[in-house]
ChimeraX commands (.cxc) that place a marker at each C-alpha (Angstrom):
marker #1 position 0.00,0.00,0.00 radius 0.5
marker #1 position 2.80,2.41,0.92 radius 0.5
marker #1 position 4.64,1.65,-2.33 radius 0.5
marker #1 position 1.51,2.37,-4.36 radius 0.5
marker #1 position 0.95,5.69,-2.59 radius 0.5
marker #1 position 4.61,6.64,-2.98 radius 0.5
marker #1 position 4.59,5.78,-6.70 radius 0.5
marker #1 position 1.38,7.78,-7.19 radius 0.5
marker #1 position 2.81,10.78,-5.33 radius 0.5
marker #1 position 6.01,10.71,-7.42 radius 0.5
marker #1 position 4.04,10.46,-10.68 radius 0.5
marker #1 position 1.77,13.35,-9.64 radius 0.5
marker #1 position 4.81,15.47,-8.74 radius 0.5
marker #1 position 6.52,14.79,-12.07 radius 0.5
marker #1 position 3.44,15.63,-14.13 radius 0.5
marker #1 position 2.58,18.72,-12.07 radius 0.5
marker #1 position 6.07,20.21,-12.45 radius 0.5
marker #1 position 6.40,19.56,-16.16 radius 0.5
marker #1 position 5.59,22.41,-18.57 radius 0.5
marker #1 position 4.79,20.48,-21.72 radius 0.5
marker #1 position 3.01,21.58,-24.84 radius 0.5
marker #1 position -0.53,22.18,-23.63 radius 0.5
marker #1 position -1.21,24.67,-26.42 radius 0.5
marker #1 position -2.47,22.28,-29.08 radius 0.5
marker #1 position 0.03,23.86,-31.48 radius 0.5
marker #1 position 2.17,21.63,-33.66 radius 0.5
marker #1 position 5.28,23.41,-35.01 radius 0.5
marker #1 position 6.90,20.34,-36.57 radius 0.5
marker #1 position 8.56,21.19,-39.87 radius 0.5
marker #1 position 10.44,24.08,-41.46 radius 0.5
marker #1 position 9.21,27.67,-41.25 radius 0.5
marker #1 position 10.80,30.40,-43.38 radius 0.5
marker #1 position 10.81,34.10,-42.47 radius 0.5
marker #1 position 8.30,36.30,-44.34 radius 0.5
marker #1 position 8.47,39.62,-42.54 radius 0.5
marker #1 position 8.07,41.65,-39.37 radius 0.5
marker #1 position 5.30,43.96,-38.29 radius 0.5
marker #1 position 6.23,46.82,-35.98 radius 0.5
marker #1 position 6.83,50.55,-35.87 radius 0.5
marker #1 position 10.32,50.03,-37.25 radius 0.5
marker #1 position 11.95,50.77,-40.61 radius 0.5
marker #1 position 11.48,48.07,-43.25 radius 0.5
marker #1 position 14.50,45.96,-44.16 radius 0.5
marker #1 position 16.81,47.53,-46.74 radius 0.5
marker #1 position 17.31,44.10,-48.34 radius 0.5
marker #1 position 13.98,43.28,-50.02 radius 0.5
marker #1 position 15.05,39.65,-50.51 radius 0.5
marker #1 position 15.17,39.21,-46.71 radius 0.5
marker #1 position 11.53,38.10,-46.61 radius 0.5
marker #1 position 11.09,36.46,-50.02 radius 0.5
marker #1 position 10.91,32.65,-50.46 radius 0.5
marker #1 position 14.36,31.10,-50.42 radius 0.5
marker #1 position 15.82,33.73,-48.04 radius 0.5
marker #1 position 17.25,30.99,-45.79 radius 0.5
marker #1 position 16.07,32.41,-42.46 radius 0.5
marker #1 position 14.34,29.33,-41.10 radius 0.5
marker #1 position 13.17,27.70,-37.89 radius 0.5
marker #1 position 13.13,23.93,-38.13 radius 0.5
marker #1 position 11.12,22.27,-35.34 radius 0.5
marker #1 position 10.71,18.67,-34.25 radius 0.5
marker #1 position 8.58,17.64,-31.25 radius 0.5
marker #1 position 11.07,19.05,-28.70 radius 0.5
marker #1 position 14.07,20.40,-30.63 radius 0.5
marker #1 position 14.71,23.33,-32.94 radius 0.5
marker #1 position 17.34,24.68,-35.31 radius 0.5
marker #1 position 17.49,28.33,-36.36 radius 0.5
marker #1 position 19.19,29.29,-39.63 radius 0.5
marker #1 position 19.97,32.85,-40.68 radius 0.5
marker #1 position 20.56,33.14,-44.42 radius 0.5
marker #1 position 21.24,29.38,-44.65 radius 0.5
marker #1 position 23.76,29.37,-41.76 radius 0.5
marker #1 position 22.91,27.47,-38.55 radius 0.5
marker #1 position 22.94,30.09,-35.77 radius 0.5
marker #1 position 21.32,28.25,-32.87 radius 0.5
marker #1 position 19.89,24.87,-31.94 radius 0.5
marker #1 position 18.52,23.22,-28.84 radius 0.5
marker #1 position 15.24,22.41,-27.15 radius 0.5
marker #1 position 11.98,24.30,-26.83 radius 0.5
marker #1 position 8.77,24.06,-24.81 radius 0.5
marker #1 position 5.30,25.46,-25.46 radius 0.5
marker #1 position 2.74,26.29,-22.80 radius 0.5
marker #1 position -0.12,28.67,-22.11 radius 0.5
marker #1 position 0.54,31.79,-20.04 radius 0.5
marker #1 position -1.78,34.55,-18.82 radius 0.5
marker #1 position -0.62,38.00,-19.96 radius 0.5
marker #1 position -2.73,40.97,-18.88 radius 0.5
marker #1 position -5.83,38.79,-18.67 radius 0.5
marker #1 position -5.26,37.14,-22.05 radius 0.5
marker #1 position -4.09,33.54,-22.41 radius 0.5
marker #1 position -1.15,33.42,-24.85 radius 0.5
marker #1 position 1.03,30.59,-26.15 radius 0.5
marker #1 position 4.55,31.02,-24.80 radius 0.5
marker #1 position 7.64,29.40,-26.27 radius 0.5
marker #1 position 10.79,28.90,-24.20 radius 0.5
marker #1 position 14.04,28.04,-25.93 radius 0.5
marker #1 position 16.73,25.98,-24.16 radius 0.5
marker #1 position 14.92,26.01,-20.77 radius 0.5
marker #1 position 15.73,29.72,-20.40 radius 0.5
marker #1 position 12.63,30.81,-18.47 radius 0.5
marker #1 position 14.42,34.00,-17.35 radius 0.5
marker #1 position 14.86,35.38,-20.87 radius 0.5
marker #1 position 12.40,37.85,-22.35 radius 0.5
marker #1 position 9.11,36.03,-22.88 radius 0.5
marker #1 position 8.27,35.14,-26.48 radius 0.5
marker #1 position 4.81,34.22,-27.66 radius 0.5
marker #1 position 3.64,32.37,-30.73 radius 0.5
marker #1 position 0.58,32.08,-32.88 radius 0.5
marker #1 position -0.30,29.60,-35.60 radius 0.5
marker #1 position -2.89,30.19,-38.30 radius 0.5
marker #1 position -2.92,27.75,-41.18 radius 0.5
marker #1 position 0.59,27.66,-42.61 radius 0.5
marker #1 position 1.70,30.91,-40.90 radius 0.5
marker #1 position 3.63,31.05,-37.63 radius 0.5
marker #1 position 4.14,34.28,-35.65 radius 0.5
marker #1 position 6.77,34.93,-33.00 radius 0.5
marker #1 position 6.97,38.03,-30.83 radius 0.5
marker #1 position 7.79,39.29,-27.38 radius 0.5
marker #1 position 4.30,40.45,-26.51 radius 0.5
marker #1 position 1.79,39.31,-29.11 radius 0.5
marker #1 position -1.57,40.66,-28.02 radius 0.5
marker #1 position -0.22,42.66,-25.10 radius 0.5
marker #1 position 1.64,45.60,-26.65 radius 0.5
marker #1 position 0.66,47.44,-29.81 radius 0.5
marker #1 position 4.17,48.31,-30.93 radius 0.5
marker #1 position 5.95,45.04,-30.09 radius 0.5
marker #1 position 7.61,43.53,-33.17 radius 0.5
marker #1 position 6.18,40.27,-34.46 radius 0.5
marker #1 position 8.09,38.07,-36.92 radius 0.5
marker #1 position 6.12,35.95,-39.38 radius 0.5
marker #1 position 7.16,32.61,-40.86 radius 0.5
marker #1 position 5.52,30.42,-43.48 radius 0.5
marker #1 position 5.66,26.65,-43.57 radius 0.5
marker #1 position 7.93,25.33,-46.32 radius 0.5
marker link #1:1,2 radius 0.2
marker link #1:2,3 radius 0.2
marker link #1:3,4 radius 0.2
marker link #1:4,5 radius 0.2
marker link #1:5,6 radius 0.2
marker link #1:6,7 radius 0.2
marker link #1:7,8 radius 0.2
marker link #1:8,9 radius 0.2
marker link #1:9,10 radius 0.2
marker link #1:10,11 radius 0.2
marker link #1:11,12 radius 0.2
marker link #1:12,13 radius 0.2
marker link #1:13,14 radius 0.2
marker link #1:14,15 radius 0.2
marker link #1:15,16 radius 0.2
marker link #1:16,17 radius 0.2
marker link #1:17,18 radius 0.2
marker link #1:18,19 radius 0.2
marker link #1:19,20 radius 0.2
marker link #1:20,21 radius 0.2
marker link #1:21,22 radius 0.2
marker link #1:22,23 radius 0.2
marker link #1:23,24 radius 0.2
marker link #1:24,25 radius 0.2
marker link #1:25,26 radius 0.2
marker link #1:26,27 radius 0.2
marker link #1:27,28 radius 0.2
marker link #1:28,29 radius 0.2
marker link #1:29,30 radius 0.2
marker link #1:30,31 radius 0.2
marker link #1:31,32 radius 0.2
marker link #1:32,33 radius 0.2
marker link #1:33,34 radius 0.2
marker link #1:34,35 radius 0.2
marker link #1:35,36 radius 0.2
marker link #1:36,37 radius 0.2
marker link #1:37,38 radius 0.2
marker link #1:38,39 radius 0.2
marker link #1:39,40 radius 0.2
marker link #1:40,41 radius 0.2
marker link #1:41,42 radius 0.2
marker link #1:42,43 radius 0.2
marker link #1:43,44 radius 0.2
marker link #1:44,45 radius 0.2
marker link #1:45,46 radius 0.2
marker link #1:46,47 radius 0.2
marker link #1:47,48 radius 0.2
marker link #1:48,49 radius 0.2
marker link #1:49,50 radius 0.2
marker link #1:50,51 radius 0.2
marker link #1:51,52 radius 0.2
marker link #1:52,53 radius 0.2
marker link #1:53,54 radius 0.2
marker link #1:54,55 radius 0.2
marker link #1:55,56 radius 0.2
marker link #1:56,57 radius 0.2
marker link #1:57,58 radius 0.2
marker link #1:58,59 radius 0.2
marker link #1:59,60 radius 0.2
marker link #1:60,61 radius 0.2
marker link #1:61,62 radius 0.2
marker link #1:62,63 radius 0.2
marker link #1:63,64 radius 0.2
marker link #1:64,65 radius 0.2
marker link #1:65,66 radius 0.2
marker link #1:66,67 radius 0.2
marker link #1:67,68 radius 0.2
marker link #1:68,69 radius 0.2
marker link #1:69,70 radius 0.2
marker link #1:70,71 radius 0.2
marker link #1:71,72 radius 0.2
marker link #1:72,73 radius 0.2
marker link #1:73,74 radius 0.2
marker link #1:74,75 radius 0.2
marker link #1:75,76 radius 0.2
marker link #1:76,77 radius 0.2
marker link #1:77,78 radius 0.2
marker link #1:78,79 radius 0.2
marker link #1:79,80 radius 0.2
marker link #1:80,81 radius 0.2
marker link #1:81,82 radius 0.2
marker link #1:82,83 radius 0.2
marker link #1:83,84 radius 0.2
marker link #1:84,85 radius 0.2
marker link #1:85,86 radius 0.2
marker link #1:86,87 radius 0.2
marker link #1:87,88 radius 0.2
marker link #1:88,89 radius 0.2
marker link #1:89,90 radius 0.2
marker link #1:90,91 radius 0.2
marker link #1:91,92 radius 0.2
marker link #1:92,93 radius 0.2
marker link #1:93,94 radius 0.2
marker link #1:94,95 radius 0.2
marker link #1:95,96 radius 0.2
marker link #1:96,97 radius 0.2
marker link #1:97,98 radius 0.2
marker link #1:98,99 radius 0.2
marker link #1:99,100 radius 0.2
marker link #1:100,101 radius 0.2
marker link #1:101,102 radius 0.2
marker link #1:102,103 radius 0.2
marker link #1:103,104 radius 0.2
marker link #1:104,105 radius 0.2
marker link #1:105,106 radius 0.2
marker link #1:106,107 radius 0.2
marker link #1:107,108 radius 0.2
marker link #1:108,109 radius 0.2
marker link #1:109,110 radius 0.2
marker link #1:110,111 radius 0.2
marker link #1:111,112 radius 0.2
marker link #1:112,113 radius 0.2
marker link #1:113,114 radius 0.2
marker link #1:114,115 radius 0.2
marker link #1:115,116 radius 0.2
marker link #1:116,117 radius 0.2
marker link #1:117,118 radius 0.2
marker link #1:118,119 radius 0.2
marker link #1:119,120 radius 0.2
marker link #1:120,121 radius 0.2
marker link #1:121,122 radius 0.2
marker link #1:122,123 radius 0.2
marker link #1:123,124 radius 0.2
marker link #1:124,125 radius 0.2
marker link #1:125,126 radius 0.2
marker link #1:126,127 radius 0.2
marker link #1:127,128 radius 0.2
marker link #1:128,129 radius 0.2
marker link #1:129,130 radius 0.2
marker link #1:130,131 radius 0.2
marker link #1:131,132 radius 0.2
marker link #1:132,133 radius 0.2
view
């Protein structure tokens, strides 16, 4: 009886502490950069957001690779979870277990993926857009 209770308590602890993807969002695949919306100057290089620009996030279930102009710049793990921001539930992404970094939020509509620091909470926050390849 004690072993059963102990095993149940350990399982409950592990599941309660884990911040897994509870967003229902599936990012698996390659996503290429298509532009940024913000109150900032547009890029001087017009090819920066055209197909074939090589700025890509490649996601698997738990890992990512980020390429800038076809050069691997960063890779590691990521986690998705819901977070309340100013009364609005947003989908947060955390790269490499760095929960102390500036919060980044994502959205997914069809074959478009958005990534920004405060999607839905600040009017002038930049949001990058990616399209599934």
